[in-house]
C-alpha positions, 0 to 999 in steps of 0.5 A, a space after each residue: 624172391 628177388 631184388 628186381 622183383 621186391 617193390 620200390 617205395 617212393 622217397 619221402 620228404 619228410 624224412 630226407 631220403 635220397 636212394 643212392 644208386 650208383 654200385 661203384 660209390 656203394 663199393 667206395 663206401 665200404 672200402 673207407 670204412 674197411 669193413 671185413 669178414 666177422 666185422 660189426 657194422 652199423 648202418 644208419 638209415 638203410 633205405 631200400 638196402 644196397 648199400 646193407 648188401 655191400 656190406 653182408 657181401 662184404 661179411 659184416 654183421 649188420 645192424 641197421 637202424 632206419 626211421 620209416 616203417 614202410 621200408 623195414 618190410 622190404 628190408 626183411 623180404 629182402 636181406 631173410 636170413 642173413 646176418 641183418 638186425 634191423 632196428 625201427 628207431 630215430 637215429 637222433 634217440 639212440 643210444 649207441 653206447 648202449 648198443 655197442 655194449 649189448 651187441 658186445 663190441 665197438 662199432 665200425 659206422 657207414 650212414 647216408 645222413 638226411 641232411 637236413 638232421 646231419 649236423 645235430 646227429 655228427 654232434 650225437 655220434 661224436 658224444 658217443 664216440 666210443 661205441 665206434 672204431 671208425 665212421 664214413 659219413 654221407 653229408 651235403 658238400 657244404 657241410 663235409 666242406 666245414 669239418 675238414 675246414 680249419 682255422 681261418 677258413 670262414 668254413 671251420 666252425 663248432 663241428 670242426 673243432 669237435 671232428 677234429 678233436 676227438 677223430 682223424 678227418 679225412 674227406 674222401 670223395 664228392 658224390 654228383 647229385 645225379 647219383 640219387 633218386 630222387 636228385 637233390 640241389 646239391 651234391 654229397 661228399 662222403 667223410 671218416 672219423 677215425 675216432 682216437 683213444 683219446 683227444 688230440 688235446 688235453 680237455 679238463 672238462 668235455 663237457 665244458 669245452 664242448 661250451 666254451 667252443 659252442 660259445 666261441 663260434 655264435 657271433 662269428 662276427 663278434 670277438 672272443 671276450 663278447 662271444 664267449 658271454 654266454 658262458 655265463 664268466 663276469 667279462 673280466 674273468 673271461 678277459 683274464 683267462 683270455 689272456 693267460 691262454 696267449 690269445 688276445 681278447 679281440 681276435 675271433 673263434 674262427 682264428 683259433 687251431 685245436 690247441 689254442 682253444 685246449 688252452 683256451 678252455 682250461 684257462 676258462 675253466 680254472 675260473 668257471 670252477 664255482 660257478 660250474 659246481 653250482 649249475 649255474 655253467 654248462 
């Protein structure tokens, strides 16, 4: 059965499906991931298999996670006998660390992410980043801008700090809305994340660092002293930690760079030790 003879399913709104049609963009995604013969590649949301075809043609061994059960028969028919494993699963509930161990190595990840899960899924992927050597992901353009933003920008936020702490982030190129079916209301952007062996900054405890960053951006109009109250520390301790880190308590989270977040988290962690161990802090 040829690709042309396989019926094309309609995109489902509940899964946020928008199928990419442009072969040139597909090739650029594969190039951005540096996919070559023998690579282990994980694709999230293969859809009708346009990107899957390019990955297989590059010589990769592809594992694809697809939540839409109606697409599974199409993919199995289209790629019968090829080096493709299809997993019917929700990407937000998948253990990528376990999958990498099961298949014997780190993946190169490629995905055209549904807009409505892009933030939560990126956070999960960063937590399980040991499963990947590189992630090349497509986002709504404004989300991609936020991920790559630097301190002092109104776009700078939680995902900016975490992405840039654990990976080398590069906004690769934009993808116009008209190249998708159905056409979304906004343009998209492809972003690459080269996973680092170690974070760019020192962390005493990654989970606690994430909690500090999340708290710092929880109320963007408030000062650090007030935003960090969600950590549950006494206000006096929080104030001492901020001053010890050499930071003005009147600053806001979006003004701190990675090194300042590292220093601040370390000072807060020292004061949170007893309460953290008793389970009252994140």
